[in-house]
C-alpha positions as CSV (number, residue, x, y, z in Angstrom):
1,X,-90.0,111.9,-14.9
2,X,-91.4,108.7,-16.3
3,X,-91.1,105.2,-15.2
4,X,-91.2,101.8,-16.9
5,X,-94.3,99.7,-16.4
6,X,-95.0,96.2,-17.5
7,X,-94.6,95.2,-21.1
8,X,-92.4,98.2,-22.0
9,X,-95.2,100.8,-21.7
10,X,-94.0,104.1,-20.2
11,X,-96.4,105.2,-17.5
12,X,-96.3,108.9,-16.7
13,X,-95.1,109.8,-13.2
14,X,-98.0,112.1,-12.4
15,X,-100.0,113.1,-9.4
16,X,-102.6,110.5,-10.4
17,X,-100.0,107.6,-10.2
18,X,-98.9,108.2,-6.6
19,X,-99.0,105.0,-4.5
20,X,-101.8,106.3,-2.3
21,X,-104.0,107.0,-5.3
22,X,-103.3,103.6,-6.8
23,X,-104.2,102.0,-3.4
24,X,-107.4,104.0,-3.4
25,X,-108.3,102.7,-6.8
26,X,-107.3,99.2,-5.7
27,X,-109.8,99.5,-2.8
28,X,-112.5,100.4,-5.3
29,X,-111.7,97.3,-7.4
30,X,-111.5,95.1,-4.3
31,X,-115.0,96.3,-3.2
32,X,-116.3,95.8,-6.7
33,X,-114.9,92.2,-6.9
34,X,-116.4,91.6,-3.4
35,X,-119.8,92.2,-4.8
36,X,-120.6,95.8,-3.9
37,X,-122.5,97.8,-6.4
38,X,-120.9,100.9,-7.9
39,X,-123.5,103.1,-6.1
40,X,-122.6,101.5,-2.7
41,X,-118.9,102.0,-3.3
42,X,-119.4,105.6,-4.4
43,X,-121.5,106.3,-1.3
44,X,-119.2,104.6,1.3
45,X,-116.0,106.0,-0.1
46,X,-117.3,109.5,-0.8
47,X,-116.4,109.4,-4.5
48,X,-118.6,110.4,-7.4
49,X,-120.1,107.3,-9.0
50,X,-118.7,108.3,-12.5
51,X,-115.2,108.1,-11.0
52,X,-115.9,104.7,-9.6
53,X,-117.4,103.5,-12.9
54,X,-114.4,104.8,-14.8
55,X,-112.0,103.0,-12.5
56,X,-113.9,99.7,-12.8
57,X,-114.2,100.0,-16.6
58,X,-110.5,100.8,-17.0
59,X,-109.6,97.8,-14.8
60,X,-111.9,95.5,-16.8
61,X,-110.5,96.7,-20.1
62,X,-106.8,97.1,-19.3
63,X,-106.2,95.0,-16.2
64,X,-104.7,97.8,-14.1
65,X,-105.7,101.1,-12.5
66,X,-102.7,103.3,-13.4
67,X,-103.1,106.4,-15.5
68,X,-102.6,105.8,-19.2
69,X,-99.6,107.2,-21.0
70,X,-100.2,110.6,-22.6
71,X,-99.2,111.2,-26.3
72,X,-96.8,114.1,-25.8
73,X,-94.5,115.2,-28.6
74,X,-90.8,114.3,-29.0
75,X,-88.1,116.5,-27.5
76,X,-87.1,119.4,-29.7
77,X,-83.5,119.3,-28.4
78,X,-80.9,116.6,-28.5
79,X,-78.9,115.4,-25.5
80,X,-75.9,117.2,-27.1
81,X,-78.0,120.5,-27.3
82,X,-79.0,120.0,-23.7
83,X,-75.3,119.9,-22.6
84,X,-74.5,122.9,-24.7
85,X,-77.4,124.9,-23.2
86,X,-76.2,124.1,-19.6
87,X,-72.6,124.8,-20.4
88,X,-73.4,128.1,-22.0
89,X,-75.5,129.1,-19.0
90,X,-72.7,128.1,-16.6
91,X,-70.2,130.1,-18.6
92,X,-72.4,133.3,-18.6
93,X,-75.2,133.0,-16.0
94,X,-76.7,136.4,-16.7
95,X,-77.7,135.5,-20.3
96,X,-81.4,135.0,-20.9
97,X,-82.9,131.8,-22.3
98,X,-83.7,133.8,-25.5
99,X,-80.1,134.9,-25.9
100,X,-78.8,131.4,-25.3
101,X,-81.2,129.9,-27.9
102,X,-80.1,132.5,-30.5
103,X,-76.4,132.2,-29.8
104,X,-76.4,128.4,-29.8
105,X,-78.3,128.4,-33.1
106,X,-81.0,126.1,-31.7
107,X,-83.9,125.3,-34.1
108,X,-86.5,125.5,-31.3
109,X,-88.6,127.9,-29.4
110,X,-87.2,129.5,-26.2
111,X,-89.5,127.3,-24.0
112,X,-87.5,124.1,-24.4
113,X,-84.3,126.0,-23.6
114,X,-86.0,127.2,-20.4
115,X,-87.2,123.7,-19.6
116,X,-83.6,122.2,-20.0
117,X,-82.3,124.9,-17.7
118,X,-85.0,124.2,-15.1
119,X,-84.3,120.4,-15.4
120,X,-80.6,121.2,-14.6
121,X,-81.7,123.2,-11.6
122,X,-80.8,126.5,-13.2
123,X,-83.5,129.2,-12.6
124,X,-83.5,132.9,-13.6
125,X,-83.0,135.4,-10.9
126,X,-83.0,139.2,-11.1
127,X,-79.6,140.3,-9.9
128,X,-79.6,142.9,-7.1
129,X,-78.8,146.3,-8.5
130,X,-76.1,147.8,-6.3
131,X,-74.3,151.1,-6.5
132,X,-70.6,150.8,-7.4
133,X,-68.4,152.1,-4.6
134,X,-66.4,155.1,-5.5
135,X,-63.1,156.0,-3.8
136,X,-65.1,158.6,-1.7
137,X,-67.5,155.9,-0.5
138,X,-64.6,153.6,0.4
139,X,-62.8,156.3,2.4
140,X,-66.0,157.1,4.3
141,X,-66.6,153.4,5.2
142,X,-63.0,153.1,6.3
143,X,-63.3,156.2,8.5
144,X,-66.5,154.8,10.1
145,X,-64.9,151.5,10.8
146,X,-61.8,153.0,12.3
147,X,-63.9,155.4,14.5
148,X,-66.1,152.6,15.9
149,X,-63.5,149.7,15.9
150,X,-63.0,149.8,19.7
151,X,-66.7,149.8,20.7
152,X,-67.9,146.9,22.7
153,X,-70.7,144.4,22.1
154,X,-73.2,146.4,24.1
155,X,-72.8,149.3,21.7
156,X,-73.8,147.3,18.7
157,X,-76.6,145.3,20.2
158,X,-80.1,146.8,20.1
159,X,-81.2,148.8,23.1
160,X,-84.5,146.8,23.3
161,X,-84.8,143.1,23.0
162,X,-86.3,141.8,19.8
163,X,-90.0,141.1,19.7
164,X,-91.0,137.5,19.2
């Protein structure tokens, strides 16, 4: 979820780095370079003057208006571990992230395991609890189906039209 910026610096792909936000900040810088005061920019654009000042200071110090990279720690799982997590989940989808972490012997908290599953598009769902059909249930269903097999479409449609 990160992208490369100039000079090899990784800039986070965050809400604050969306193109429309960068354009908005660029407008602030353009107005500032055009000679408007920070207070005028703030008033005309409807932005707090501290936000305008921060944007101008960052531009003067760093030459850009993008959000700075955040420190963030290193990943606690290797690419090999990530593949193992996904494969184990595909093999037995009802296992919890806690169980997967223990069974794979991963030296990390359960949270990274959940993150890797989410990154792969695997989310936890509570399976529907359904009653197992006994031979008695099956026979009753078959009798019902045979009894009403010859009924027409009018019989199965609702007697009143659906409310919209």
